[in-house]
C-alpha positions, 0 to 999 in steps of 0.5 A: 520213213516207211509209212504209206502216202496217198497221192491224188491228181485231179483235173478237168480236160476241156478241149479236144477229142482223143486219148489222153495219158497221164503219169506221175514219175515217182522220186528215187526210193519210193515204192509204189504200194496200191493203185497206179501212177499211169492212167489212160482215158478217153476224152470225148466231145464233152468236158472230162474230169480225171482222177489218178490216185495211188499210194507209195512208201519211202524207204529213205529219209530226206527231202523229195519233190513231186513236180514230174507229173506229165500229160500226153494227148493224141488226136482221135484220127491222129491228124495232128502230132501228139501234144505234151505237157506237165503239171506246174504244181510242186510239192515238197515232202520231208521224209524222217527216220522212224523213231524206233520204239523203246518201251518203259520197263516197270521195276521194283523200287529198290533198283539201280541202273546198268548205266543210267536209271531213269532218275539218275541225277547229275551236275548237268542241268539248271545252273545254280548259284553254288560256285564250283571252280574256275576253268578255261573257256571252251567252245560252247560255254556262255559268254555271261560266265566268263570271269573277266578278272580271273582272265586279267590275272591269267593273261598277266602271267603271259598265258592266252585264253579266257577263264569262266566260272563252274557252278554246280548244276541240278537235273539228270545226267547227260548223254552224248551220241557219237554217229559214224558217218564213214562210207564203209557203212553202206552196206546193203542196197540204195533202199535199205543199208547199215548207215540208214539203220545207224541213223534210225538208231541215233534219232530213236536214242536222242528222242528217248533220252530227251523225252526223259529229261536228259541232257544230250549232245551228239558228234557225227564223226567223219562228217565234222557236225557236233551239237552241244549238250541241251534238253527238250524237244528243241535240241531233238528237232535240231538234231532230226533236221541234220539227220534227214539228208545225212549221208556217208562222207567220202572226205573223212581223213581229218574226222576220225572219233579220236579227233572228234573226241579231242574237240569236245574233251572239256565237256566230256571231262565236266560232265561225264556223260553216257557215251553211245557210239553208233557204228558197225565194227570191222577189222580195218577200223577197230584200231581207230575206234579203240583209240577214240574210246581211249581218249574218252577214258583218259578224260574219265580218269582225269576226274576220277569217274567211272567210264560208261560207254556203249558201242551199237554195233549194227549188223548189216549182214542180212542186207546183202543181197545173196547173189551166189551160193557162197554168200552164205558162207561169206556172211557167216565168217564175217559174223564170226570176225565181228564177234572177235571184235566184240569181245576186244571191246568187252575186255576194255570194259565197253558195253556192246550192243549188237543189233541185226535190223532184219532180226531183232527189235531195236527197242527191246534189244537196247533196254536190256542195257539201260533198264533197271535191275535189282540190287542183290 
């Protein structure tokens, strides 16, 4: 997304004499950067070779089709009605979100991380042969870990459900992303809005941590989409494909972050991941967010571990068109309200990253919170 694409239409006209017009209708969200998608030329007695070249840039992710190239021909004496037609060839173009650059930070050897160091080791990773415990089955557990004997004894006591063996794991820590798909995030224009920047942030964070060898899961709340923890580029490609055509959902009553957390509570308790919530803080929805964070905190306390929760607060105020003189005053008031909401989260022990896409580089902003710091 944001890259230039060169389009070329070439052909040969063999019959007729007169004027010919060729145009290529662009899909929505595409901007003409250079050249022209509209050409007019004269066809004489001889065959006429033509070429139409231009460059475009797409500002939105998604799947687009180029199948609207058309032509019109007119007799040089206007003795016949104009002829119209279109080119039969159809091209598909998939536009993905930009990977926002997250640079590496060089640090001294004796360091610890604000959240997770790059070498942070966890109990999530390759399964070892060291038995840890038996717990109830939850969605996403491999069937081969089901302990049938323990399940039979469990059911003999009048209880329902399966029991699975939990083994110690090796590898790096887990990261869990919660991406907000609430319709109120469509602040801005159809080309550039808050939700698209939230998707870019989620895509970039997923790429960064998976590329570093971390296990990563993702939930898109208000959309009902979940990806259970895995590692490697295979996991990233699954997430990236889901994000291509993702848009804010308007039927969202049953998909709050609190209910989403409840669905994956077993994973949170077992993995104690770094939780990254990507949203825009508003007065109307801060209570729902706090409820979700409280549920996360409960699962951390269940296993006696420290809560690591980061909220990426995307600030869309510079994306709002300045249509009147009071727009700047309204923006300042919204920013002041947003700062109050941020302090409320910070008092609860949550890291808050405020990101203004128009003013700040996302990579530099985020690395302040996940980079190393020298131990005093």
